[in-house]
VEXDREN-2710 file (C-alpha; in Angstrom, 1 decimal):
% VEXDREN-2710
k/r/px/py/pz
1/MET/19.6/13.6/-3.1
2/ASN/16.0/14.4/-4.2
3/TYR/13.4/11.8/-3.4
4/GLN/10.4/13.6/-4.8
5/VAL/9.0/13.1/-8.2
6/ASN/10.1/15.5/-11.0
7/GLU/7.9/17.3/-13.5
8/LYS/8.0/14.3/-15.9
9/GLY/6.9/11.9/-13.2
10/TYR/10.3/10.3/-12.5
11/TYR/12.0/9.4/-9.2
12/GLY/15.6/9.3/-10.5
13/GLU/15.4/6.9/-13.4
14/PHE/12.1/5.2/-12.3
15/GLY/8.5/6.2/-13.0
16/GLY/7.1/8.1/-15.9
17/ALA/4.0/7.3/-17.9
18/TRP/4.8/4.6/-20.4
19/ILE/1.2/4.5/-21.7
20/PRO/-0.4/3.4/-25.0
21/GLU/-2.0/6.1/-27.1
22/MET/-5.4/4.9/-26.1
23/MET/-4.7/5.9/-22.5
24/PHE/-3.3/9.4/-23.3
25/ALA/-6.6/11.3/-22.7
26/ASN/-7.1/9.7/-19.3
27/ILE/-3.5/10.4/-18.0
28/ASP/-3.1/13.8/-19.7
29/GLU/-6.2/15.1/-17.8
30/LEU/-4.9/13.9/-14.4
31/GLN/-1.3/15.1/-15.0
32/LYS/-2.6/18.6/-15.9
33/ARG/-5.1/19.0/-13.1
34/TYR/-4.2/16.8/-10.0
35/LEU/-1.9/19.3/-8.3
36/GLU/-4.1/22.3/-8.8
37/ILE/-7.1/20.4/-7.4
38/ILE/-5.5/18.7/-4.4
39/GLU/-3.5/21.8/-3.3
40/ASN/-6.6/23.9/-3.3
41/ASP/-7.6/25.1/0.1
42/ASP/-11.2/24.0/-0.2
43/PHE/-10.1/20.5/-1.2
44/LYS/-7.7/20.3/1.7
45/THR/-10.4/21.4/4.1
46/GLU/-12.8/18.7/2.9
47/PHE/-10.1/16.1/2.8
48/ASN/-8.8/16.8/6.3
49/SER/-12.4/16.9/7.7
50/LEU/-13.2/13.5/6.3
51/LEU/-9.9/12.1/7.6
52/LYS/-10.8/13.3/11.0
53/ASP/-14.5/12.6/11.2
54/TYR/-15.0/9.7/8.8
55/VAL/-11.7/7.8/8.7
56/GLY/-11.0/8.4/12.4
57/ARG/-7.6/10.1/12.2
58/PRO/-5.2/10.6/13.7
59/SER/-4.6/6.9/14.2
60/PRO/-2.8/6.1/17.5
61/LEU/0.9/5.7/17.9
62/TYR/1.0/2.8/20.4
63/TYR/4.0/1.9/22.5
64/ALA/4.0/-1.9/22.5
65/SER/5.5/-2.5/25.9
66/ARG/5.6/-6.3/25.8
67/LEU/6.9/-6.4/22.2
68/SER/9.5/-3.9/23.2
69/GLU/10.6/-6.1/26.1
70/ARG/10.8/-9.0/23.8
71/TYR/13.2/-7.2/21.5
72/GLY/15.0/-5.1/24.1
73/SER/14.2/-1.9/22.4
74/GLN/11.4/0.7/22.1
75/ILE/8.8/-0.5/19.5
76/TYR/5.9/1.8/18.5
77/LEU/3.0/0.7/16.3
78/LYS/1.3/3.2/14.0
79/ARG/-2.2/1.8/14.2
80/GLU/-3.6/2.1/10.7
81/ASP/-5.6/-1.0/11.5
82/LEU/-7.9/1.2/13.6
83/ASN/-9.0/3.3/10.6
84/HIS/-12.5/2.9/9.3
85/THR/-12.5/-0.2/7.0
86/GLY/-9.5/-1.6/8.8
87/SER/-6.4/-0.4/6.9
88/HIS/-4.5/2.6/5.6
89/LYS/-6.2/2.3/2.2
90/LEU/-9.0/4.7/3.1
91/ASN/-6.6/7.7/3.3
92/ASN/-6.0/7.4/-0.4
93/THR/-9.6/6.6/-1.6
94/VAL/-11.0/9.6/0.3
95/GLY/-8.6/11.8/-1.5
96/GLN/-9.2/10.3/-4.9
97/ILE/-13.0/10.3/-4.6
98/LEU/-12.9/14.0/-4.0
99/LEU/-10.5/14.4/-6.9
100/ALA/-12.9/12.4/-9.1
101/GLN/-15.8/14.6/-8.2
102/LYS/-13.8/17.7/-9.1
103/LEU/-13.0/16.2/-12.5
104/GLY/-16.8/15.5/-13.0
105/LYS/-16.5/11.7/-13.0
106/THR/-19.5/9.6/-12.1
107/ARG/-18.2/6.1/-12.3
108/ILE/-15.3/4.7/-10.3
109/ILE/-13.2/1.6/-11.0
110/ALA/-10.5/0.0/-8.8
111/GLU/-8.3/-3.1/-8.6
112/THR/-7.8/-5.0/-5.3
113/GLY/-5.8/-8.0/-4.0
114/ALA/-6.4/-8.4/-0.3
115/GLY/-9.7/-6.6/-0.7
116/GLN/-8.8/-3.7/1.6
117/HIS/-8.4/-1.2/-1.3
118/GLY/-11.6/-2.5/-2.9
119/LEU/-13.4/-2.2/0.3
120/ALA/-12.1/1.3/0.8
121/THR/-13.1/2.3/-2.7
122/ALA/-16.6/0.8/-2.3
123/THR/-16.9/2.7/1.0
124/VAL/-16.2/6.1/-0.5
125/CYS/-18.4/5.4/-3.5
126/ALA/-21.3/4.7/-1.1
127/LEU/-20.4/7.9/0.8
128/LYS/-20.5/10.0/-2.4
129/GLY/-23.2/8.1/-4.3
130/LEU/-21.0/7.0/-7.3
131/GLN/-21.1/3.8/-9.3
132/CYS/-18.3/1.4/-8.3
133/VAL/-16.7/-1.5/-10.1
134/VAL/-13.9/-3.5/-8.4
135/TYR/-11.7/-5.9/-10.3
136/MET/-10.3/-8.7/-8.3
137/GLY/-8.4/-11.9/-9.2
138/ALA/-10.6/-15.0/-8.9
139/LEU/-8.1/-16.6/-6.5
140/ASP/-8.3/-13.5/-4.2
141/VAL/-12.1/-13.5/-4.4
142/LYS/-12.0/-16.9/-2.7
143/ARG/-9.4/-16.2/-0.1
144/GLN/-10.8/-12.8/0.8
145/GLU/-14.5/-13.7/0.9
146/SER/-15.4/-11.5/3.8
147/ASN/-14.2/-8.3/2.1
148/VAL/-16.0/-9.3/-1.1
149/LYS/-19.2/-9.6/0.8
150/LYS/-18.6/-6.2/2.3
151/MET/-18.0/-4.6/-1.1
152/LYS/-21.2/-6.0/-2.4
153/MET/-23.2/-4.8/0.6
154/LEU/-21.8/-1.3/-0.1
155/GLY/-23.2/-1.5/-3.6
156/ALA/-20.1/-2.3/-5.6
157/GLU/-19.9/-4.7/-8.5
158/VAL/-17.1/-7.1/-7.9
159/VAL/-15.7/-8.6/-11.1
160/PRO/-13.6/-11.8/-10.7
161/VAL/-10.6/-11.9/-13.1
162/TYR/-9.7/-15.4/-14.4
163/SER/-6.7/-14.6/-16.5
164/GLY/-3.0/-15.2/-15.5
165/ASN/-2.5/-16.1/-11.9
166/GLN/-5.9/-14.7/-11.0
167/THR/-4.4/-12.3/-8.5
168/LEU/-3.5/-8.6/-8.2
169/LYS/-1.5/-8.1/-11.4
170/ASP/-4.4/-9.5/-13.4
171/ALA/-7.0/-7.4/-11.7
172/THR/-4.9/-4.3/-12.5
173/ASN/-4.7/-5.3/-16.1
174/GLU/-8.5/-5.6/-16.4
175/ALA/-9.0/-2.3/-14.6
176/MET/-6.7/-0.5/-17.1
177/ARG/-8.6/-2.1/-20.0
178/ASP/-11.9/-0.8/-18.5
179/TRP/-10.4/2.7/-18.1
180/ILE/-9.2/2.9/-21.7
181/SER/-12.7/2.0/-22.8
182/ASN/-14.5/4.5/-20.6
183/PRO/-12.3/7.7/-20.4
184/GLY/-15.2/10.2/-20.3
185/ASP/-17.1/9.3/-17.1
186/THR/-14.7/7.0/-15.3
187/HIS/-11.9/7.6/-12.8
188/TYR/-9.6/4.8/-11.9
189/ILE/-8.7/4.8/-8.2
190/ILE/-5.3/3.0/-8.2
191/GLY/-4.7/1.6/-4.7
192/SER/-0.9/1.8/-4.4
193/VAL/2.1/4.0/-5.5
194/VAL/2.2/2.2/-8.8
195/GLY/1.1/2.9/-12.4
196/PRO/1.7/5.8/-14.7
197/HIS/2.5/9.3/-13.4
198/PRO/0.8/11.0/-11.5
199/TYR/-0.5/8.0/-9.5
200/PRO/2.7/7.2/-7.6
201/ASP/3.0/10.8/-6.5
202/MET/-0.7/11.4/-5.9
203/VAL/-1.1/8.2/-3.7
204/ALA/2.0/9.0/-1.8
205/ARG/0.7/12.5/-1.0
206/PHE/-2.6/11.2/0.3
207/GLN/-0.8/8.5/2.4
208/SER/1.8/11.0/3.7
209/VAL/-0.6/11.8/6.6
210/ILE/0.8/8.6/8.2
211/SER/4.3/10.0/8.7
212/ALA/3.0/13.6/9.3
213/GLU/1.1/12.2/12.4
214/MET/4.1/10.1/13.4
215/LYS/6.3/13.1/13.8
216/THR/3.8/14.9/16.0
217/GLN/3.1/11.8/18.1
218/LEU/6.8/10.9/18.5
219/LEU/7.6/14.4/19.7
220/GLU/4.9/14.1/22.3
221/LYS/5.9/10.6/23.4
222/THR/9.7/10.7/23.1
223/GLY/10.7/14.3/22.9
224/SER/11.9/14.0/19.3
225/GLU/10.1/14.0/15.9
226/LEU/12.6/11.5/14.5
227/PRO/12.7/7.8/15.4
228/ALA/15.7/5.6/14.8
229/ARG/13.9/3.8/12.0
230/VAL/10.5/3.3/10.3
231/MET/9.4/-0.1/9.1
232/ALA/6.6/-1.1/6.8
233/CYS/5.5/-3.9/4.5
234/VAL/5.9/-3.4/0.7
235/GLY/3.9/-4.8/-2.1
236/GLY/3.2/-1.9/-4.5
237/GLY/4.2/0.1/-1.4
238/SER/1.6/2.7/-0.5
239/ASN/1.6/2.3/3.3
240/ALA/5.4/2.3/3.2
241/ALA/5.5/5.4/1.0
242/GLY/3.1/7.2/3.5
243/ALA/5.2/6.0/6.5
244/PHE/8.5/7.1/4.9
245/TYR/7.3/10.3/3.3
246/HIS/8.2/13.0/5.9
247/PHE/11.4/11.2/6.9
248/LEU/12.9/11.0/3.4
249/ASP/15.1/14.0/3.9
250/HIS/16.3/12.9/7.3
251/PRO/19.1/10.5/6.6
252/GLU/19.5/9.8/10.3
253/VAL/16.1/7.9/10.2
254/GLU/16.6/4.4/8.8
255/LEU/13.8/3.3/6.4
256/ILE/13.1/-0.4/6.1
257/GLY/10.6/-1.9/3.6
258/VAL/9.7/-5.6/3.9
259/GLU/8.7/-7.6/0.9
260/ALA/6.9/-11.0/0.7
261/ALA/9.5/-13.7/0.3
262/GLY/6.7/-16.3/0.0
263/LYS/8.3/-19.8/0.2
264/GLY/11.8/-18.2/-0.1
265/ILE/13.6/-15.9/-2.4
266/GLU/15.6/-18.8/-3.7
267/THR/12.4/-20.5/-4.9
268/LYS/10.1/-19.5/-7.7
269/GLU/7.3/-19.0/-5.2
270/THR/8.1/-15.5/-4.0
271/ALA/6.9/-11.9/-4.4
272/ALA/10.1/-10.2/-3.3
273/THR/10.6/-7.9/-6.3
274/LEU/13.7/-6.1/-5.2
275/ALA/15.4/-9.3/-4.1
276/VAL/14.9/-11.1/-7.4
277/GLY/13.7/-8.5/-9.9
278/THR/15.3/-6.3/-12.6
279/PRO/14.4/-2.9/-14.1
280/GLY/11.6/-2.9/-16.7
281/VAL/8.2/-1.5/-17.4
282/LEU/5.1/-2.7/-15.6
283/HIS/1.6/-1.1/-15.7
284/ALA/2.9/2.0/-17.5
285/SER/5.8/2.7/-15.1
286/LYS/9.5/2.0/-15.2
287/THR/10.5/0.2/-12.0
288/TYR/11.8/-3.1/-10.8
289/LEU/9.7/-6.2/-11.6
290/MET/9.8/-9.9/-11.7
291/GLN/10.5/-11.0/-15.2
292/ASN/12.3/-13.8/-17.2
293/ARG/15.1/-13.3/-19.7
294/ASP/12.5/-12.6/-22.5
295/GLY/10.9/-9.8/-20.4
296/GLN/7.8/-11.8/-19.6
297/ILE/6.3/-11.3/-16.2
298/THR/7.1/-14.0/-13.6
299/GLU/4.0/-14.8/-11.6
300/PRO/4.5/-13.9/-7.9
301/TYR/3.5/-15.9/-4.9
302/SER/2.7/-14.9/-1.3
303/ILE/0.4/-16.1/1.4
304/SER/-0.7/-12.5/1.5
305/ALA/-3.1/-11.4/-1.2
306/GLY/-2.1/-7.8/-0.9
307/LEU/1.6/-8.4/-1.5
308/ASP/1.7/-10.9/-4.4
309/TYR/2.4/-8.2/-7.0
310/PRO/5.3/-8.7/-9.5
311/GLY/6.5/-5.1/-9.3
312/ILE/7.0/-2.2/-6.8
313/GLY/6.3/1.5/-6.9
314/PRO/8.9/3.7/-8.6
315/LEU/9.6/5.7/-5.4
316/HIS/10.7/2.4/-3.7
317/ALA/12.8/1.5/-6.8
318/HIS/14.5/4.8/-6.4
319/LEU/15.0/4.5/-2.7
320/PHE/16.4/1.0/-3.2
321/LYS/18.8/2.1/-6.0
322/THR/20.1/5.1/-4.1
323/GLY/20.4/3.2/-0.8
324/ARG/18.1/5.6/1.0
325/ALA/15.9/2.7/2.2
326/ARG/16.8/-0.9/3.0
327/TYR/14.5/-3.7/1.8
328/LEU/14.2/-7.1/3.5
329/ALA/12.0/-10.1/2.8
330/ALA/10.0/-12.3/5.1
331/THR/8.7/-15.8/4.3
332/ASP/5.2/-17.0/4.9
333/GLU/6.3/-19.1/7.9
334/GLU/8.1/-16.1/9.5
335/VAL/5.1/-13.9/8.9
336/LEU/2.6/-16.4/10.5
337/GLN/4.9/-16.6/13.6
338/ALA/5.0/-12.8/13.8
339/VAL/1.2/-12.7/13.7
340/LEU/1.0/-15.1/16.7
341/LEU/3.7/-13.2/18.6
342/LEU/1.9/-9.8/18.3
343/THR/-1.5/-11.4/19.1
344/ARG/-0.2/-13.1/22.2
345/LEU/2.0/-10.2/23.5
346/GLU/-0.2/-7.2/22.6
347/GLY/-3.7/-8.5/22.0
348/ILE/-3.6/-7.2/18.4
349/ILE/-4.3/-9.5/15.5
350/PRO/-2.6/-7.9/12.4
351/ALA/-3.2/-8.4/8.7
352/LEU/-0.9/-10.8/6.9
353/GLU/0.6/-7.8/5.0
354/SER/1.4/-5.9/8.1
355/ALA/3.0/-8.9/9.8
356/HIS/5.7/-8.9/7.2
357/ALA/7.1/-5.7/8.8
358/LEU/6.8/-7.3/12.2
359/ALA/8.6/-10.4/11.1
360/ALA/11.6/-8.3/10.0
361/LEU/12.2/-7.2/13.7
362/GLU/13.9/-10.6/14.0
363/LYS/16.3/-9.6/11.1
364/ILE/17.8/-6.3/12.4
365/THR/19.8/-5.1/15.3
366/LEU/17.8/-3.1/17.8
367/ARG/19.3/-1.0/20.7
368/PRO/17.6/-0.3/24.0
369/ASP/17.6/3.5/23.5
370/GLU/16.2/3.5/20.0
371/ALA/12.6/4.2/18.9
372/THR/11.4/2.0/16.0
373/VAL/8.0/2.7/14.4
374/VAL/6.3/-0.2/12.6
375/CYS/3.4/0.7/10.4
376/LEU/0.6/-1.7/11.3
377/SER/-1.1/-1.2/7.9
378/GLY/-4.2/-3.3/8.5
379/ARG/-6.1/-5.6/10.9
380/GLY/-6.4/-9.4/10.6
381/ASP/-10.2/-9.8/10.3
382/LYS/-9.9/-10.6/6.5
383/ASP/-7.2/-13.3/7.2
384/MET/-8.9/-15.2/10.0
385/GLN/-9.6/-18.3/7.9
386/THR/-5.9/-18.5/7.0
387/TYR/-4.9/-18.2/10.7
388/LEU/-7.5/-20.7/11.8
389/ASP/-6.3/-23.2/9.2
390/TYR/-2.6/-22.7/10.0
391/PHE/-2.8/-22.7/13.8
392/GLY/-5.5/-25.4/14.0
393/TYR/-8.0/-23.5/16.1
END
């Protein structure tokens, strides 16, 4: 089974570039040039240098001894929360800002939900001196206030979006409208493995540094490059794509993605696309999405601003359809308890998104001799008000 994208941008039956004619010029340029640019030796040298000296890579692979004792197994945390800006998102934005410069773009736009991708985009724009506009749902602007202030301090213009559910889907819609209107000077840094080809492949390649490091670190710590399983939260799915990437062709490694169940997959207040969704086209890509019988998007819900997206990346749709990866879902309540557990056992406060993967440890069978790697995609600074309100501190 081939899990890589084909020349037309498909993972099996999912993916492609289902774009309106007005977006053709933008996408055609990227499709024709992205591989020649990012596979160039000079590009790789600069990218790897920034990952090391600016992002702070490699991120540690931490053996969580007390968490391991709790589950009677060997639990490792891939500490993406220790990257500059506090999440995995900077891996991708560093790569895309270098690509944008090679393409001669001077203006950058982005969408963001939890604010981590917006923050990472604003950060690299400040680094390279480029104009930055970040679209963010008005609801997310309120619940991620600290990241909004950081983006503004870095010089970005943050545009609240009041349409729809005022969350990530709506921010993405507005960013795409902007890009269609400004194809000449603007590059759209999509934050996840979603959207039209080549974005899912391009973002996965930039994030694949996560699993490349895992293999080296696991060999050092356990004597084997291959763990029993890798677990990661999934909204659009970029941290999971990066964590899975170099294990896709190793069927002995179980891959588990964890979606946001919200208030339960049996309710209408959920964002667990693979649990309740059906195939269709969302944001110019064929994938699974949450929709009604008329094909209209069903508004997602999650306590986590970074996971309330009504679709999923086409790579994950393919991994789900083929059975290569297993996808579970965790409710808001389960996630908050996982936050407290990690905080109390390991002294690490995770992001709400990352805690979905941690919550799924309760849902699987773990053996004492197995190594499980959980991608800790972000830190909990941005979610402190939610935690304070819930736990009553």
